[in-house]
N, C-alpha and C positions, 0 to 999 in steps of 0.2 A: 504494500500500500504506500502510495506517494502522497505527500501533503505539500501544497504551496503555502508558505508562510509569508505574509506581507506585513512588515513591522518597521517603522522608521527609526525606532530606538535600537541602535545596533547592539547594545549590551543585552537588552531584553531578547532581541532576535537570536543572539548567539546562545543564550541560556535555553531558550525554547527549542532551538535546533538540536542542541545537545540532548535535551530531555526526550524529544521525539525520536531521535536516533537510538537512544537507549531502549525505547519501546519498540524497536525494530521497524520504524517508519522510515521510508526514504524521504528526503526533504529537498525542496527548492526554496530559496530565500530571496526575497526582493525587499527593497527599502523605500520604494516610492511607486506611485501609480503607473508611471511611464514604463518602468522595467517590468512591473507585474502584467500590464496589458500586453507587452511583447511576449512574455512567457505564456500567458493564457492563449494568445492567438496562434502561437507556434507549437505549444506542447500540451494543450489541454487534454488530449487523449491519454497522456501518461499520468495525469493527476487524478487522485481518487477523492480528495477533500481539499477545500480551500479555507484557509484561516486568515481573515483580514482584520487588521487594525482599522477602526472606524475613521480616525483622523490621520491623514497623511499629508506630507508637505505640498504635494501638487494635485490634491484631489481628496477623494474619500473612498472608504470601503464600499459605499453605496454604488459608486461607478463600477467598481470591479465586480460586485455581486450581479449587477445588471448585465455586464458583459458575459459572465459565466452562464447565467440562466438563459441567455439568448443562444448559447452554443450547446448546452447540455443540462440535464437534470441531475447534476452532482451536488453533494452537500456543501453548504457554506456556513461557517461559524464566524461571528464577529467578536473581536476583542474591543471592549469599550471602557472608557474612563467613567468614573462614578457619575459625573455631571452630564454625561451623554446618554445615560441609561434610558431616559424617557424617549430619546430620539430613535432608539433601536427598533421601535415598533414599525417605523418606516421600512427598515431593512427586512423585518420579518414579513411585511406585506409584499415586498419585492421577491420573496421566495427563499430568504435565508432560513436556515434550520434551527439555529440556536445562537446564543450570545453568552459571553462570560465577562463579568465586570472586574477591571483591574483595581487594586492588586488581587491576584487570585493564586491559589495553590496549584502547583503543577499537577498534582494527583487529581484535583477536581477537573482540570482541563482535559487530562487524559481520559477520565471517566466520561466526560461529555462527548469527546471525539469518538470513543468506542461505541457509545450508545447510539449516536447518529449513524455511524457506519453499519451497525447491526440492523437499524431500521431500514436502511437502503438495501442492505444485503437481502433482507426478507421480502421487500416489496418490488425489487427490480430484477426480473429474470434477464438472462443474457440476451434474449430477443423475444419479440411478439410477432405473431402472424395473424393477418386478416385476409383470407383468400390468398391472392398472389402478392399481397403486400407484406413486406418484412421490415420490422422496426428494430433498430439496434440502439437501445438507450445509452449504453456506455459511449457510443460514438456520436449519438445525436443524428443518426442517418436513417433514411427511409428508402427502401428499394421496391420497385414493382417489376416482377419478372426478371430480376437481375440488374435492372437499370436504376440508377439513383434518381430519386425525385427531390427536387428542391422545394422546401417548404419554408415559410416565414416562421418566426419563433412561436407565434400564437397558433398558427396552423399545426405546427408540430406538437405543441402541448395539448391541443384539442384532440388530435389523433391519438396521442399517448393515453389520454383519459379514456377514450373509446376502447383502446387495446387492453387497458388494465381492467376494464369492465365488459369484456367480451361476452356477447350473448345476453347481456343485461339491458333492460330498458332504462334509459336515463331521461328524466324530464328536462325541459329547458332550464328550469330553476336550478336543478342539480348541476347541470353543465356550467351555468353562469357562476355558481358558487365555487366550483372546482377550478375554473379558469382564474377567477379572482384570487383564490388561495395560492395557486401555483405561480402565476405570472405577476401579480400585484398591479395589473393594469385594469382600468375600468372598461368593462365590456358590457354593453347593453343588449337587449333582446334583438334589436335589428342587426347589430354587429354580429351576433352569434349566427343569425341566418346567413349573412354574407360569408362568414368563415366556413360554414358547413357547405355552402354552394361551391366555394373555392376548392375545398378539400375534394369534393366529388369530381370537380372538373380535372383535378390532377391525378386522382386515384382510380376512378371508375372507368370501365370500358365504355359504358353508356351512362353519362351523368344524369340523363333524364329518367333512366330506369335503374337507380342505384342498387347494386347487389352487396356492397360492403357496408355502407352507412345507410341504414334503412329508416324511413319515417314510419313510426307506429302511430297511426291516426288517433288523436285525442289523448296521447300519452307522452310521446317524445321521440327518442331515437334509439336504435339498437344497432350495434356493429357486430359483425360476425362473418363466418365463411359463407360463400355463395350457396 
């Protein structure tokens, strides 16, 4: 398991890196947003968990969390100062998984990290299939018959929600709540209709007669095999 640690205080960063490596984690360490963005953009597939200081000299952990969640549904934990604790709700709304307030005990941080990783390990299979659609959560990629399909961040998250609830009927309200929880973006009922239409156009052989994302009249939607 590899962790990207972004912390501008080099003394704290060095101590955390040592502790993480003692727990058998591989580590990447950055001290500012610019370096972290480059690391995320080029090596995000190698990273299993992201540990972000909330306040950084050239930006914030919010920016980095947003970048990560656009690429993949991997866990993010914030490190926050006591007076920033109230603001961390914004980060949780963006999709962050947990936060810990400085000063903290290393053992508590390790416990939080392992707890989050266990949750992800249980809820994220190596891949999902819906008909001839294959979804690889670890890579954030979607394939149709072996060809990669390009989806926006919200299209991907909506598809992942359907895949995680395969053959279950989901109401529009449930979908809106789940998209809000995961993406932290405001999505209204009309926008949901547009995103489902776009997904069908990209994934279905015949978008007018969908076989993967089906409308269940008077109830909502159900995704499954043809």
